[in-house]
Every structure is written in structure tokens, then in C-alpha cells.
N, C-alpha and C positions, 0 to 999 in steps of 0.2 A: 703646438710645438712639442715634438717628442723630447722626452727627458731620459737620458741614459746615465746610469751610475757606473763608474769604474771602481770596483771595490778591491782594495789592497788587503789581503787576508793576514795582515800583521802590522805592527806599529812602525811603519817605514820612517815616519818623521822623527822617531826617537833614535834612529840608526845614525851612523856617521854621515849620512847624506843630508839629514836635517829636514826641517819643514819645507825648505825651498824646493825639495824634490817633488813634493805633492803639487806645488804650483807649476813646476816645469812640466810635469806630466799632464796637468790640466790644460796648459797652453798647447802642448803638442796634440792632444786629442781634439781640442777646439779647432786647430789648424787643419785637421783631417776631416772633421765632420761636415755634413751638409749645412748650409747657412741656417736652415730652420731647426737644426738639432741643437739642443742644450746638453752639454756633457759636464758632469761634475766628478770629482775624485773623492772617495771616502776611504778610510782605513780602519782596521781593527785596533782596539786599544790594548790587546794582549796577543800572545802567541809569538811565533818566530819572526824576526825582522826580515828574514829572507827564507826561501824554501829551496833547499839543496839536497833533500833526502826524503825518503818515504816517511820517516818518523816526523819530520817537520811538516810534511804535507798533512799528516793525520792531526797534528797539533793545531793546524790552521782551520780545519773543517768546522769546529763548533762556531767560530766567529762568522764564517760564511753563512751557515744555516741560521744563526741568530740575526744576521744583517738583512736577509732577504725580506721577511715581513716588515721590518722597519723601513727599508727603502721603498717598498711598495706603499706603505702608509704615508710616506712623504710625497707620493705622487710621481715617482719614477715609473717609466714605462718599460724599461729593460735594464738588465744588469750584466756587466762584463766581469767575469772572475779574473782578478789581476794576478794570475799565475799560469804559466804555460802548461803546467801539469794537470790543469782542470780539476783541482781538488774540490770535492763535495758537489760536483756538477749534477749528478743524478738526484741527490737529496734536495738540492736547491730547487730543481724543477718540480719536485713533488710538493713544494710549499707555496707555489705561486702559479698564476697563469701568465705572468710576464715572460717574455723571452729571456732566458738566462744563457749566456754564451760562454762556452769553454774555448779559450784561444787555440789550444792544440787541435781540438775537433774542427773548428772553423778553418784553421790554417792548413791542416793536412787534407781535408776534403777539397779545399781550393787547389792545393798543389796537385792533387790527383786529377784535377780537370785541366791543369796547365801543361801537364806532361804525363809520361807513362810511369816513371819511377822517380821518387824524390828522396833526398837525404836531409837530415836534420843536423844543424850546427847549434850546440847547446853550450852551457856554461862550465860545468864541472863533471868529472867522470862519474860521480856517484849517482847522477840522475839518468844515466844512459839505460840501465836495466829497467828503471821505472818507465821510461819512454817506450821501450820495446814492448812492455806489457800493455801500455796504453794503446799502442798501435794494434796489438792483437785484439783488444777489447772493442776497437772501432772497426775491425775487419780490414785493416789497411796493411797487414803484415806483408802482403805480397807486393805492395807498392813502395815500401821503404827499403832502400838499398843499404844504407849505412847511417849511423848516428855517431857524431864525433864532438868532442868538447875542446874549448879553448883553454880550459883549466884556469879560469880566472873567477874568483868568487863574485857573486851577484853585486855586492856592495862596493866592489872595487872596479867594476866595468867602466864606469864613466870616467874615472880618473886615469884609466889606461886606454882611452878610446882609440888612439892611433895604433898602439900595439895590438889591441883586440881586433881591429880591422885587418891588420897584417896576418894575425893568427887565423882569423876566419877565412882569409884568402887561401892560406896553405891547406887548412883542413877542408875547405870547399873543393880545392883541386883534387884532394885525395878521394873525397866522396864522389866527385864526377868521374874519376878514374874507375871507381867501383861500379859505375853504370847509371848513376843518377843523371837526370836531365833537368831537374828543378830542385831548388834548395829552400829550406825553411829556417828562419832564425828561431831556435828553440828556447826562447826566454823572453819574458816581457821587458826586462831591463835592456836586453839586446835590441829589442824593437824600439824602445825609447831613445836609443843612441842615434836613431835616424841615419842608419848607414846601409840600409837595404839597397838603395839605388847605387851607391858607390860600389857595393859588392857585386851587384849585377853588371856594372860597367867593367869591373875587373875580370869576371868569370864568364860573361856572355850567356848566362842562363837566367830565367826568372828566379828572384829571391823574394819569398813571401815574408812580409813584416807582420808578426802576429797581432800587433796593436791595430794596424789598419784592417787586417782580415777580420778580427773580432768585432771592431766597430762597425764595419760595413755589413757584416752578417746581422748585427742587431738592427741597423737602419733598414736593411732589406726586409727582415721579418716584420718590422713595424709597418713598413710601407705596404706589405702584402696582407697584413692582418693575420699572419701565420702564428700559430701557437703549437707548442709541443703536445704530443698525443697523451691523453689521460690513460690510455692502455699501457703505454710505455712508462709513464711516470704518474701512477695513481697517488692521490693524496693519502697521507697516513690516516688510518681509522681512529687512532688514539690521539688525544690532545697532547702536543709535545710541550715539555717544560724546558724553556731556554737554559742553556748551560752558561754559567758565568764566565765571561772572557775578558 
């Protein structure tokens, strides 16, 4: 039975969402997974409660790198990084032979197969420059037409779900007018709202849920026995000393 860990790179249960949010995410992932797949949710004990800037992304990376060998030793077969910005993805892959999935990478490459040009709908304005840089690093800059934000902080998305869907609809229409034919929800908490199909029905184009895209990328790699290249992600020569998080 494949075991996949969804790792939240911050103490989400200590936020205003509380411990129930981890259970809710675990249940949602279980509903999407194949019957033979076991999915668990883990979180960091320190760092930012949510990631809405480059600085917060950097603060979250030590927890991700520390968690990878621990999760592997527990018997997990793959790890999903629980942040759409893919923090620490390259470093995490250097530390393991397990598939480590970055949600943005999985979602955007999927979107590039579903259409010619995609747009990203994210949470707050501050992450837009970060996402454009990420698209350039993945060689997808010619596929992305526009990135727009609903301007609702991560930890307030669930409590404003109806308004968020309305904002996504308006911003999605603007992105489509800019030339996109496919949309991506650019935030894991947006994905966990389970609104991708509702947005698809409103806008008439594919909407990629990053939670589903990253989970299926992990299941697919495990089914194929695929592993990342050691030429691209060579293990560090020196022994690494874990950073306290």
C-alpha cells in the first residue's frame, strides 16, 4: 500500500483554523486518493502559520528539509509539499529517493498539457512576483498569461468561501480575457476549499486543483516506479546538520 505524506511547512494547527483543519485536509486527500493509497497530513512545529511572501517561504524551508528524512524513516513512499510556492523542493529531492512533489510544478505542467496558455488565481498580491519567478525557473513563462489574486489571506479563505468563489470568478474572467484557456488555483488552501469544479462550471474552462494535481502526480510516479534524476538533484557530499525548527 503506497503511503503519501502531505507536509504542511508551518504550525497550521496553532493558527486560527485549529487542529480540525489538519483532519479536514486529511479527509479531503483521502477522498481523492486511490483506494490502495494511504495519505496522512503532518505539519512543522515552527515557522510561519501560512506562506504569503518570499521571506515566509524561506523561513519554512528548514522544516521541510528536516522533515524529509524523518518521513522516509517512518515508511512514507512520497511527500507532497503543502505550499503552492514549492518551497525547498530542490533541496528536499537531494535528500531522498522518494518522489517529492511541488504543487506548482505538478499543476502548471498539467495545465500546459490541457491547453496552450494558462493563468493562475492566487491568494494575495504579494506572492504574484514570486510565482512569476517560479514560472521562469520551470521554463513555463511563455505559457502563463496572467497571475491575479483574490486578496484574501490564506487563513481567512475558508470563512469567506462564497465571497472567494465570486472573486475567483471575476479574476478568472479577466485572466481568460488576457488570453488564457486554462486556470490554476494558486494556493493549497484554495485547493482544499473544493471549489475547482464550481469555478469550471462558471467559466467553462479547465481549472486545476493543486491538491488533486500533486496527489495524482505522486501516485503516478509511485505506480511507474519513477524517481527524480540524481544528475539534477545530487545528494549533498557533506553530512547535513538539521536546523532546529
